[in-house]
A tleap script that builds the chain and sets N, CA, C and O, in Angstrom:
source leaprc.protein.ff14SB
mol = sequence {
  NMET LEU GLU PHE THR LEU LYS GLY GLU TYR
  ILE GLN LEU VAL GLN LEU LEU LYS ILE THR
  ASP LEU VAL SER SER GLY GLY GLU ALA GLN
  MET VAL ILE THR ASP GLY LEU VAL SER TYR
  ASN GLY GLU ILE ASP TYR ARG LYS ARG LEU
  LYS VAL LYS LYS GLY ASP VAL VAL LYS PHE
  ASN GLY ASN THR ILE ASN ILE CILE
}
set mol.1.N position { 117.897 -89.580 60.567 }
set mol.1.CA position { 118.769 -89.361 59.952 }
set mol.1.C position { 120.000 -90.420 59.756 }
set mol.1.O position { 120.745 -90.588 60.721 }
set mol.2.N position { 120.224 -91.084 58.641 }
set mol.2.CA position { 121.203 -92.034 58.876 }
set mol.2.C position { 122.572 -91.370 57.768 }
set mol.2.O position { 122.506 -90.701 56.737 }
set mol.3.N position { 123.937 -92.004 58.667 }
set mol.3.CA position { 125.007 -91.667 57.606 }
set mol.3.C position { 125.649 -92.962 57.351 }
set mol.3.O position { 125.663 -93.954 58.080 }
set mol.4.N position { 126.298 -92.752 55.935 }
set mol.4.CA position { 126.763 -93.957 55.634 }
set mol.4.C position { 128.263 -93.165 55.077 }
set mol.4.O position { 128.601 -92.123 54.516 }
set mol.5.N position { 128.945 -94.556 55.704 }
set mol.5.CA position { 130.664 -93.672 55.101 }
set mol.5.C position { 130.649 -94.733 53.745 }
set mol.5.O position { 130.121 -95.828 53.552 }
set mol.6.N position { 131.228 -94.123 53.184 }
set mol.6.CA position { 131.352 -94.199 51.432 }
set mol.6.C position { 133.098 -94.914 51.322 }
set mol.6.O position { 134.161 -94.293 51.303 }
set mol.7.N position { 132.930 -95.963 51.282 }
set mol.7.CA position { 134.177 -96.653 51.413 }
set mol.7.C position { 135.193 -96.047 50.291 }
set mol.7.O position { 136.327 -95.637 50.539 }
set mol.8.N position { 134.437 -96.072 48.737 }
set mol.8.CA position { 134.984 -95.756 47.456 }
set mol.8.C position { 134.873 -94.473 47.238 }
set mol.8.O position { 134.639 -93.555 48.024 }
set mol.9.N position { 135.133 -94.479 45.644 }
set mol.9.CA position { 134.690 -93.048 45.039 }
set mol.9.C position { 132.787 -93.054 45.054 }
set mol.9.O position { 132.043 -92.099 45.281 }
set mol.10.N position { 132.467 -94.309 44.768 }
set mol.10.CA position { 130.679 -93.752 44.563 }
set mol.10.C position { 130.132 -95.208 45.140 }
set mol.10.O position { 130.733 -96.237 45.447 }
set mol.11.N position { 128.923 -94.893 45.151 }
set mol.11.CA position { 127.853 -96.229 45.530 }
set mol.11.C position { 126.881 -95.747 44.664 }
set mol.11.O position { 126.357 -94.647 44.492 }
set mol.12.N position { 126.723 -97.334 43.940 }
set mol.12.CA position { 125.168 -96.795 42.947 }
set mol.12.C position { 123.748 -96.819 43.789 }
set mol.12.O position { 123.884 -97.416 44.857 }
set mol.13.N position { 122.516 -96.347 43.577 }
set mol.13.CA position { 121.602 -95.971 44.330 }
set mol.13.C position { 121.210 -96.870 44.519 }
set mol.13.O position { 121.187 -96.934 45.748 }
set mol.14.N position { 120.704 -98.026 44.005 }
set mol.14.CA position { 120.263 -99.225 44.315 }
set mol.14.C position { 120.781 -99.935 45.401 }
set mol.14.O position { 120.151 -100.169 46.432 }
set mol.15.N position { 122.009 -100.299 45.152 }
set mol.15.CA position { 122.666 -100.010 46.454 }
set mol.15.C position { 122.706 -99.786 47.633 }
set mol.15.O position { 122.843 -100.609 48.539 }
set mol.16.N position { 122.599 -98.735 47.702 }
set mol.16.CA position { 122.581 -98.002 48.930 }
set mol.16.C position { 121.101 -98.014 49.689 }
set mol.16.O position { 120.995 -98.049 50.915 }
set mol.17.N position { 119.906 -97.978 48.715 }
set mol.17.CA position { 119.090 -98.358 49.364 }
set mol.17.C position { 118.951 -99.714 50.223 }
set mol.17.O position { 118.244 -99.779 51.229 }
set mol.18.N position { 119.763 -100.876 49.674 }
set mol.18.CA position { 119.973 -102.328 49.807 }
set mol.18.C position { 120.718 -102.112 51.094 }
set mol.18.O position { 120.328 -102.664 52.123 }
set mol.19.N position { 121.556 -101.495 51.082 }
set mol.19.CA position { 122.816 -101.956 52.117 }
set mol.19.C position { 122.577 -101.321 53.157 }
set mol.19.O position { 123.110 -101.821 54.148 }
set mol.20.N position { 121.718 -100.000 53.424 }
set mol.20.CA position { 121.295 -98.881 54.689 }
set mol.20.C position { 119.918 -99.798 55.080 }
set mol.20.O position { 119.225 -99.323 55.979 }
set mol.21.N position { 119.442 -101.157 54.431 }
set mol.21.CA position { 118.086 -101.583 54.632 }
set mol.21.C position { 116.803 -100.881 54.394 }
set mol.21.O position { 115.917 -101.115 55.215 }
set mol.22.N position { 116.563 -100.147 53.522 }
set mol.22.CA position { 115.645 -99.277 53.682 }
set mol.22.C position { 114.699 -100.030 52.582 }
set mol.22.O position { 113.523 -99.710 52.415 }
set mol.23.N position { 115.219 -100.856 52.002 }
set mol.23.CA position { 114.303 -101.693 51.161 }
set mol.23.C position { 114.956 -103.293 51.586 }
set mol.23.O position { 115.969 -103.559 52.234 }
set mol.24.N position { 113.811 -104.328 50.860 }
set mol.24.CA position { 114.550 -105.418 51.403 }
set mol.24.C position { 115.252 -105.944 50.179 }
set mol.24.O position { 116.015 -106.849 50.515 }
set mol.25.N position { 115.277 -105.711 48.881 }
set mol.25.CA position { 115.612 -106.350 47.901 }
set mol.25.C position { 115.896 -105.448 46.558 }
set mol.25.O position { 115.139 -104.495 46.375 }
set mol.26.N position { 116.921 -105.689 45.631 }
set mol.26.CA position { 117.018 -105.133 44.900 }
set mol.26.C position { 116.317 -104.597 43.626 }
set mol.26.O position { 116.592 -103.590 42.973 }
set mol.27.N position { 115.278 -105.582 43.422 }
set mol.27.CA position { 114.188 -105.187 42.791 }
set mol.27.C position { 113.454 -104.342 43.305 }
set mol.27.O position { 113.105 -103.465 42.514 }
set mol.28.N position { 112.885 -104.204 44.831 }
set mol.28.CA position { 112.310 -103.356 45.376 }
set mol.28.C position { 113.019 -101.977 45.138 }
set mol.28.O position { 112.312 -101.017 44.829 }
set mol.29.N position { 114.304 -101.831 45.256 }
set mol.29.CA position { 114.671 -100.676 45.316 }
set mol.29.C position { 114.632 -99.946 43.822 }
set mol.29.O position { 114.781 -98.725 43.886 }
set mol.30.N position { 114.448 -100.515 42.434 }
set mol.30.CA position { 114.442 -100.349 41.626 }
set mol.30.C position { 112.873 -99.776 41.106 }
set mol.30.O position { 112.617 -98.813 40.384 }
set mol.31.N position { 112.199 -100.494 41.590 }
set mol.31.CA position { 110.818 -99.909 41.794 }
set mol.31.C position { 110.580 -98.542 42.515 }
set mol.31.O position { 110.128 -97.559 41.929 }
set mol.32.N position { 110.958 -98.567 43.966 }
set mol.32.CA position { 110.800 -97.034 44.375 }
set mol.32.C position { 111.597 -96.062 43.420 }
set mol.32.O position { 111.078 -95.015 43.034 }
set mol.33.N position { 112.740 -96.396 43.088 }
set mol.33.CA position { 113.330 -95.604 42.597 }
set mol.33.C position { 112.277 -94.896 41.154 }
set mol.33.O position { 112.027 -93.712 40.927 }
set mol.34.N position { 111.887 -96.003 40.461 }
set mol.34.CA position { 111.100 -95.792 38.935 }
set mol.34.C position { 110.199 -94.826 39.388 }
set mol.34.O position { 110.323 -93.712 38.878 }
set mol.35.N position { 109.200 -95.004 40.336 }
set mol.35.CA position { 108.241 -94.490 41.003 }
set mol.35.C position { 108.239 -93.092 41.307 }
set mol.35.O position { 107.252 -92.364 41.196 }
set mol.36.N position { 109.767 -92.618 41.828 }
set mol.36.CA position { 110.213 -91.142 41.924 }
set mol.36.C position { 109.969 -91.323 43.474 }
set mol.36.O position { 110.066 -90.222 44.014 }
set mol.37.N position { 109.722 -92.201 44.265 }
set mol.37.CA position { 109.837 -92.218 45.639 }
set mol.37.C position { 111.421 -91.813 46.704 }
set mol.37.O position { 111.661 -91.848 47.911 }
set mol.38.N position { 112.219 -91.444 45.460 }
set mol.38.CA position { 113.428 -91.126 46.045 }
set mol.38.C position { 114.225 -89.795 45.608 }
set mol.38.O position { 114.477 -89.326 44.498 }
set mol.39.N position { 114.491 -89.418 46.780 }
set mol.39.CA position { 115.072 -87.864 46.269 }
set mol.39.C position { 116.720 -87.908 46.001 }
set mol.39.O position { 117.505 -88.736 46.461 }
set mol.40.N position { 116.907 -87.202 45.453 }
set mol.40.CA position { 118.807 -86.999 45.216 }
set mol.40.C position { 119.154 -85.926 45.187 }
set mol.40.O position { 118.958 -85.282 44.157 }
set mol.41.N position { 119.996 -85.145 46.645 }
set mol.41.CA position { 120.345 -83.571 46.922 }
set mol.41.C position { 118.841 -82.702 46.212 }
set mol.41.O position { 118.812 -81.955 45.234 }
set mol.42.N position { 117.821 -83.088 47.018 }
set mol.42.CA position { 117.012 -81.937 47.160 }
set mol.42.C position { 115.821 -82.193 45.912 }
set mol.42.O position { 114.971 -81.323 45.721 }
set mol.43.N position { 115.843 -83.615 44.988 }
set mol.43.CA position { 115.550 -83.292 43.503 }
set mol.43.C position { 115.130 -85.056 43.648 }
set mol.43.O position { 115.856 -85.889 44.191 }
set mol.44.N position { 113.799 -85.329 43.022 }
set mol.44.CA position { 113.384 -86.822 42.446 }
set mol.44.C position { 114.313 -87.232 41.199 }
set mol.44.O position { 114.307 -86.686 40.096 }
set mol.45.N position { 115.143 -88.355 41.629 }
set mol.45.CA position { 115.850 -88.846 40.467 }
set mol.45.C position { 115.590 -90.383 40.185 }
set mol.45.O position { 115.649 -91.243 41.063 }
set mol.46.N position { 115.256 -90.655 38.676 }
set mol.46.CA position { 114.992 -92.044 38.148 }
set mol.46.C position { 115.822 -92.962 37.791 }
set mol.46.O position { 115.533 -94.098 37.419 }
set mol.47.N position { 117.405 -92.254 37.950 }
set mol.47.CA position { 118.139 -93.479 37.628 }
set mol.47.C position { 118.571 -94.235 39.095 }
set mol.47.O position { 118.803 -93.906 40.258 }
set mol.48.N position { 118.522 -95.476 38.254 }
set mol.48.CA position { 118.738 -96.843 38.954 }
set mol.48.C position { 120.497 -96.864 39.413 }
set mol.48.O position { 120.827 -97.090 40.577 }
set mol.49.N position { 121.211 -96.675 38.640 }
set mol.49.CA position { 122.719 -96.812 38.568 }
set mol.49.C position { 123.172 -95.357 39.047 }
set mol.49.O position { 124.378 -95.120 39.118 }
set mol.50.N position { 122.266 -94.409 39.367 }
set mol.50.CA position { 123.079 -93.019 39.831 }
set mol.50.C position { 124.495 -93.485 40.565 }
set mol.50.O position { 124.676 -94.450 41.308 }
set mol.51.N position { 125.316 -92.610 40.170 }
set mol.51.CA position { 126.631 -92.566 41.281 }
set mol.51.C position { 126.401 -91.415 42.116 }
set mol.51.O position { 126.131 -90.255 41.807 }
set mol.52.N position { 126.626 -92.190 43.689 }
set mol.52.CA position { 126.277 -91.565 44.918 }
set mol.52.C position { 127.781 -91.344 45.090 }
set mol.52.O position { 128.647 -92.165 44.787 }
set mol.53.N position { 128.022 -89.892 45.717 }
set mol.53.CA position { 129.101 -89.198 46.259 }
set mol.53.C position { 128.997 -88.903 47.579 }
set mol.53.O position { 127.913 -88.627 48.094 }
set mol.54.N position { 130.276 -88.943 48.325 }
set mol.54.CA position { 130.624 -88.349 49.509 }
set mol.54.C position { 130.120 -86.593 49.364 }
set mol.54.O position { 130.592 -85.791 48.558 }
set mol.55.N position { 129.009 -86.311 50.426 }
set mol.55.CA position { 128.809 -84.825 50.287 }
set mol.55.C position { 127.172 -84.971 49.894 }
set mol.55.O position { 126.394 -84.070 50.207 }
set mol.56.N position { 126.705 -86.207 49.168 }
set mol.56.CA position { 125.087 -86.476 48.578 }
set mol.56.C position { 124.390 -86.335 49.911 }
set mol.56.O position { 124.958 -86.237 50.999 }
set mol.57.N position { 123.059 -86.338 49.685 }
set mol.57.CA position { 122.061 -86.440 50.427 }
set mol.57.C position { 120.708 -87.448 49.485 }
set mol.57.O position { 120.217 -87.292 48.367 }
set mol.58.N position { 120.504 -88.329 50.426 }
set mol.58.CA position { 119.616 -89.142 49.883 }
set mol.58.C position { 118.154 -89.131 50.638 }
set mol.58.O position { 118.062 -89.261 51.859 }
set mol.59.N position { 117.240 -88.993 49.936 }
set mol.59.CA position { 116.005 -89.238 51.121 }
set mol.59.C position { 114.831 -90.568 50.666 }
set mol.59.O position { 114.817 -90.941 49.493 }
set mol.60.N position { 114.307 -90.925 51.238 }
set mol.60.CA position { 113.110 -91.997 51.264 }
set mol.60.C position { 113.052 -92.410 52.394 }
set mol.60.O position { 113.881 -92.688 53.260 }
set mol.61.N position { 111.052 -92.442 52.237 }
set mol.61.CA position { 110.055 -92.968 52.721 }
set mol.61.C position { 110.181 -91.991 54.501 }
set mol.61.O position { 109.877 -92.574 55.542 }
set mol.62.N position { 110.524 -90.948 54.491 }
set mol.62.CA position { 110.819 -90.193 55.622 }
set mol.62.C position { 112.270 -90.536 56.264 }
set mol.62.O position { 112.503 -90.003 57.349 }
set mol.63.N position { 113.225 -91.336 55.726 }
set mol.63.CA position { 114.522 -91.501 56.208 }
set mol.63.C position { 115.830 -90.123 54.983 }
set mol.63.O position { 115.721 -89.735 53.820 }
set mol.64.N position { 116.643 -89.908 55.832 }
set mol.64.CA position { 117.200 -89.073 55.110 }
set mol.64.C position { 119.196 -89.533 55.132 }
set mol.64.O position { 119.900 -89.256 56.103 }
set mol.65.N position { 119.628 -90.098 54.117 }
set mol.65.CA position { 120.555 -90.604 54.277 }
set mol.65.C position { 121.919 -89.524 53.931 }
set mol.65.O position { 121.824 -88.871 52.892 }
set mol.66.N position { 122.927 -89.375 54.624 }
set mol.66.CA position { 123.870 -88.330 54.505 }
set mol.66.C position { 124.897 -89.139 54.035 }
set mol.66.O position { 124.919 -90.172 54.703 }
set mol.67.N position { 125.866 -89.120 53.069 }
set mol.67.CA position { 126.853 -89.737 52.635 }
set mol.67.C position { 128.033 -89.012 53.003 }
set mol.67.O position { 128.341 -87.840 52.784 }
set mol.68.N position { 128.748 -90.106 53.718 }
set mol.68.CA position { 129.760 -88.950 54.434 }
set mol.68.C position { 131.556 -89.841 53.848 }
set mol.68.O position { 132.630 -89.326 54.159 }
savepdb mol mol.pdb
quit
């Protein structure tokens, strides 16, 4: 499990996957989101520009990211 400390109001899902090193590029992040491989608060979400906020949980490739 990873914890990501949010410094602002939100972070876009694509940026979160990149900054946590779960993908190597923005293009890869967009592909895994489009392919339905990312879960947001327990639901598959296809929005690349989704605003992830404190208290949210993102899951991808066996990794869980808690936003704090």
